[in-house]
PAVEX-311701 format. One record per residue: residue in three letters; residue number from 0; x, y, z of N, C-alpha, C, O in turn. Coordinates in Angstrom, 2 decimals. Atoms other than C-alpha are relative to their C-alpha. Layout:
// PAVEX-311701
[atom ALA NUM [X Y Z] [X Y Z] [X Y Z] [X Y Z]];
...
END
This chain:
// PAVEX-311701
[atom MET 0 [0.26 1.42 -0.19] [12.18 10.00 22.07] [1.31 -0.73 0.34] [1.32 -1.63 1.18]];
[atom LYS 1 [-1.27 0.67 -0.28] [15.84 8.99 22.02] [0.38 0.13 1.47] [0.91 -0.81 2.06]];
[atom GLU 2 [-0.31 -0.22 -1.42] [16.26 10.49 25.47] [-0.83 -0.93 0.88] [-0.32 -1.45 1.88]];
[atom ALA 3 [0.91 0.82 -0.82] [13.27 8.54 26.81] [0.37 -1.48 -0.02] [0.12 -2.18 0.96]];
[atom VAL 4 [-0.29 1.43 0.11] [14.51 5.15 25.60] [1.48 -0.33 0.13] [1.86 -1.49 -0.01]];
[atom LYS 5 [-1.44 0.27 -0.05] [18.27 5.53 26.03] [0.37 -0.98 1.11] [1.43 -1.61 1.03]];
[atom GLN 6 [-0.29 0.93 -1.10] [18.11 3.47 29.24] [-0.23 -1.46 -0.39] [0.21 -2.37 0.32]];
[atom TYR 7 [0.29 1.35 0.43] [16.90 0.43 27.30] [0.97 -0.45 -1.08] [1.29 0.33 -1.98]];
[atom PRO 8 [-0.93 0.48 1.03] [19.27 -1.74 25.27] [-0.72 -0.20 -1.35] [-1.91 -0.54 -1.38]];
[atom ALA 9 [0.56 0.23 1.34] [18.71 -1.96 21.50] [-0.23 -1.50 -0.18] [0.58 -2.32 0.25]];
[atom GLN 10 [0.33 1.40 0.23] [17.05 -5.20 20.45] [-0.41 -0.19 -1.45] [-0.99 0.70 -2.07]];
[atom ASP 11 [0.46 0.34 1.34] [16.49 -6.90 17.13] [-1.50 -0.25 0.06] [-2.03 -0.75 1.05]];
[atom PHE 12 [1.44 0.21 0.10] [12.89 -7.02 16.01] [-0.25 -1.03 -1.08] [0.15 -0.84 -2.23]];
[atom HIS 13 [0.34 1.04 0.96] [11.64 -10.17 14.32] [-1.28 0.41 -0.73] [-2.33 0.59 -0.11]];
[atom VAL 14 [1.17 -0.35 0.80] [9.28 -9.27 11.47] [-0.82 -1.26 -0.22] [-0.31 -2.26 -0.73]];
[atom PRO 15 [0.84 1.18 0.20] [6.34 -11.68 11.42] [-0.08 -0.38 -1.48] [-0.03 0.49 -2.35]];
[atom ASP 16 [0.04 0.49 1.38] [6.11 -13.83 8.28] [-1.18 0.55 -0.78] [-1.11 0.63 -2.01]];
[atom SER 17 [1.20 -0.47 0.70] [2.66 -12.44 7.46] [0.10 1.46 -0.46] [-0.73 1.91 -1.25]];
[atom ILE 18 [-0.15 -1.41 0.38] [3.90 -8.85 7.10] [0.44 0.09 -1.46] [1.29 -0.67 -1.92]];
[atom GLU 19 [-0.28 -0.17 1.43] [4.02 -7.63 3.48] [0.77 1.30 -0.24] [0.48 2.32 0.39]];
[atom PHE 20 [-0.76 -1.18 0.41] [6.51 -5.19 1.94] [-0.32 0.28 -1.47] [-0.20 -0.61 -2.31]];
[atom HIS 21 [0.38 -0.34 1.37] [5.41 -3.33 -1.21] [0.62 1.33 -0.40] [0.73 2.24 0.43]];
[atom PRO 22 [-0.53 -1.28 0.50] [6.98 -0.58 -3.38] [-1.16 0.98 -0.21] [-2.15 0.66 -0.88]];
[atom ILE 23 [1.08 -0.99 -0.01] [4.88 2.57 -3.02] [0.46 1.30 -0.63] [1.63 1.68 -0.53]];
[atom ASP 24 [-0.23 -1.33 0.55] [4.64 5.88 -4.86] [-0.31 1.01 1.10] [-1.44 1.07 1.58]];
[atom LYS 25 [0.21 -0.97 -1.08] [5.10 8.66 -2.27] [-1.04 1.05 -0.36] [-1.67 1.62 0.54]];
[atom GLU 26 [0.93 -1.05 0.41] [2.95 11.03 -4.31] [-1.45 -0.38 0.19] [-2.28 0.48 0.49]];
[atom ASN 27 [1.41 0.36 -0.09] [-0.24 9.01 -4.20] [-0.29 -1.24 0.85] [-1.45 -1.60 1.04]];
[atom GLY 28 [0.21 1.15 -0.87] [0.29 5.97 -1.96] [-0.38 -1.28 -0.71] [-0.79 -2.25 -0.07]];
[atom LEU 29 [0.35 1.19 0.76] [-0.31 3.48 -4.77] [1.24 -0.82 -0.32] [2.37 -0.35 -0.13]];
[atom LEU 30 [-1.10 0.91 0.31] [1.83 0.54 -5.89] [0.84 0.49 -1.18] [0.33 1.11 -2.11]];
[atom LEU 31 [-0.93 -0.24 1.10] [4.87 0.97 -8.12] [0.72 -1.30 -0.33] [0.71 -2.24 0.46]];
[atom ALA 32 [-0.84 1.13 0.35] [7.05 -1.50 -9.96] [1.22 -0.01 0.92] [1.69 1.05 1.34]];
[atom GLU 33 [-1.13 0.11 -0.93] [9.89 -2.80 -7.80] [1.24 0.71 -0.48] [2.05 1.18 0.33]];
[atom ASP 34 [-1.21 -0.63 0.53] [12.52 -1.36 -10.13] [-0.19 1.49 -0.31] [0.69 2.11 -0.89]];
[atom ASP 35 [0.25 -1.42 0.24] [10.94 2.12 -10.30] [0.88 0.83 0.94] [0.97 0.54 2.13]];
[atom SER 36 [-0.92 -0.81 -0.81] [13.39 4.78 -9.09] [-0.73 0.83 1.05] [-0.11 1.26 2.02]];
[atom LYS 37 [0.77 -0.77 -0.98] [10.59 6.62 -7.23] [-0.54 -0.87 1.14] [-1.09 -0.34 2.10]];
[atom ALA 38 [0.62 0.91 -0.97] [9.58 3.54 -5.22] [0.71 0.04 1.35] [1.94 0.14 1.43]];
[atom TYR 39 [-0.53 0.27 -1.33] [10.04 3.24 -1.50] [-0.87 -1.10 0.58] [-2.05 -1.21 0.26]];
[atom TYR 40 [0.73 1.15 -0.53] [9.03 0.18 0.47] [-0.72 0.37 1.28] [-0.17 1.00 2.18]];
[atom GLU 41 [0.86 -0.23 -1.15] [6.20 0.37 2.94] [-0.43 -1.36 0.52] [-0.47 -2.34 -0.22]];
[atom VAL 42 [0.37 1.25 -0.67] [5.07 -2.29 5.41] [-1.51 -0.02 0.20] [-2.11 0.98 0.60]];
[atom PHE 43 [1.44 0.13 -0.12] [1.50 -3.61 5.46] [-0.37 -1.28 0.74] [0.30 -2.30 0.61]];
[atom ALA 44 [0.60 1.20 -0.56] [-0.55 -6.01 7.53] [-0.65 -0.76 -1.15] [-1.00 -0.14 -2.16]];
[atom PRO 45 [0.59 0.78 1.09] [-1.96 -8.85 5.41] [-1.33 0.59 -0.47] [-2.22 0.88 0.33]];
[atom GLY 46 [1.25 -0.47 0.60] [-4.65 -7.64 3.03] [-0.23 1.50 0.04] [-1.30 1.96 -0.37]];
[atom THR 47 [0.22 -1.44 -0.11] [-4.13 -3.92 3.66] [0.79 0.83 -1.01] [0.66 2.05 -1.04]];
[atom ALA 48 [-0.80 -0.72 1.00] [-1.73 -3.01 0.84] [-0.90 0.52 -1.12] [-1.94 -0.06 -1.40]];
[atom PRO 49 [0.78 -0.48 1.15] [-3.00 -0.92 -2.07] [-0.08 -1.09 -1.07] [0.80 -1.94 -1.16]];
[atom THR 50 [0.15 0.98 1.07] [-4.28 -2.95 -4.99] [0.14 0.63 -1.38] [0.31 -0.08 -2.37]];
[atom ARG 51 [-0.14 -0.70 1.28] [-4.05 -0.30 -7.72] [1.44 0.45 -0.19] [2.15 0.77 0.76]];
[atom MET 52 [-1.34 -0.47 0.36] [-0.88 0.64 -9.53] [-0.03 1.51 -0.21] [-1.01 2.06 -0.70]];
[atom SER 53 [-0.15 -1.42 0.27] [0.32 4.22 -9.63] [0.01 0.19 -1.51] [0.63 -0.58 -2.24]];
[atom GLY 54 [0.09 -0.23 1.43] [-0.44 5.65 -13.03] [-1.27 -0.56 -0.60] [-1.61 -0.23 -1.74]];
[atom ASP 55 [1.31 0.47 0.48] [-3.75 3.78 -13.35] [-0.92 1.20 -0.13] [-0.74 2.21 0.55]];
[atom LYS 56 [0.96 -1.08 0.20] [-6.60 5.95 -14.53] [-0.66 0.33 1.34] [-1.18 -0.54 2.03]];
[atom GLN 57 [0.63 -0.44 -1.24] [-7.86 7.99 -11.60] [-1.51 0.12 -0.24] [-1.94 0.81 -1.17]];
[atom LEU 58 [1.44 -0.04 0.14] [-11.60 7.50 -11.16] [-0.58 1.27 0.60] [-0.09 1.77 1.61]];
[atom LYS 59 [0.72 -1.15 -0.53] [-13.92 10.42 -10.66] [-1.20 -0.53 0.77] [-1.60 -1.68 0.58]];
[atom ALA 60 [1.12 0.43 -0.83] [-16.81 10.28 -8.19] [-1.15 -0.53 -0.86] [-1.79 -1.51 -0.48]];
[atom ARG 61 [1.13 0.44 0.83] [-19.35 9.92 -11.01] [0.24 -1.40 -0.59] [-0.71 -2.07 -0.98]];
[atom ASP 62 [-0.31 1.32 0.53] [-17.52 6.76 -12.19] [-0.37 -1.12 0.98] [-0.50 -2.27 0.59]];
[atom PHE 63 [0.26 0.99 -1.03] [-18.31 5.00 -8.92] [-1.25 -0.83 -0.32] [-1.21 -2.06 -0.26]];
[atom PHE 64 [1.25 0.71 0.27] [-21.90 4.13 -9.87] [0.10 -0.81 -1.29] [-0.46 -1.91 -1.38]];
[atom ARG 65 [-0.17 0.72 1.26] [-20.93 3.12 -13.41] [0.75 -1.30 0.25] [0.37 -2.35 -0.28]];
[atom LEU 66 [-0.77 1.20 -0.31] [-18.36 0.66 -12.05] [-0.85 -1.01 0.77] [-0.74 -2.21 0.54]];
[atom ASP 67 [0.88 0.88 -0.76] [-20.91 -0.74 -9.62] [-0.97 -0.73 -0.93] [-1.21 -1.92 -0.77]];
[atom LEU 68 [0.92 0.61 0.96] [-23.34 -1.36 -12.48] [0.74 -1.02 -0.88] [0.18 -2.07 -1.20]];
[atom GLU 69 [-0.78 0.94 0.81] [-20.60 -3.02 -14.56] [0.26 -1.28 0.78] [0.14 -2.37 0.23]];
[atom ASP 70 [-0.25 1.19 -0.82] [-19.75 -5.36 -11.68] [-1.26 -0.85 0.12] [-1.17 -2.08 0.11]];
[atom THR 71 [1.26 0.71 -0.13] [-23.43 -6.29 -11.31] [-0.33 -0.74 -1.29] [-0.79 -1.87 -1.25]];
[atom SER 72 [0.33 0.65 1.26] [-23.84 -7.04 -15.01] [0.94 -1.17 -0.28] [0.54 -2.12 -0.96]];
[atom LYS 73 [-0.94 1.11 0.19] [-20.74 -9.28 -14.98] [-0.42 -1.21 0.81] [-0.16 -2.35 0.42]];
[atom ALA 74 [0.39 1.10 -0.88] [-22.20 -11.34 -12.15] [-1.17 -0.78 -0.58] [-1.37 -1.95 -0.22]];
[atom ASN 75 [1.18 0.69 0.56] [-25.33 -12.19 -14.18] [0.33 -0.84 -1.15] [-0.56 -1.48 -1.72]];
END
């Protein structure tokens, strides 16, 4: 790739204000605390970043329906 673009001058790239940077766990792609030594920052479009923290209880497939029922009962 470097060979293909060497004819073009390097340019600064302005990061749009809406872009989000979040600390991510490389092992599972979930959020980490900013001061965690395992964290690396990943870039996300608005609303696309993970919402769960690394280390949260991992749900099993059978838990999916139970959670759905819990959400329904909270709405009533």
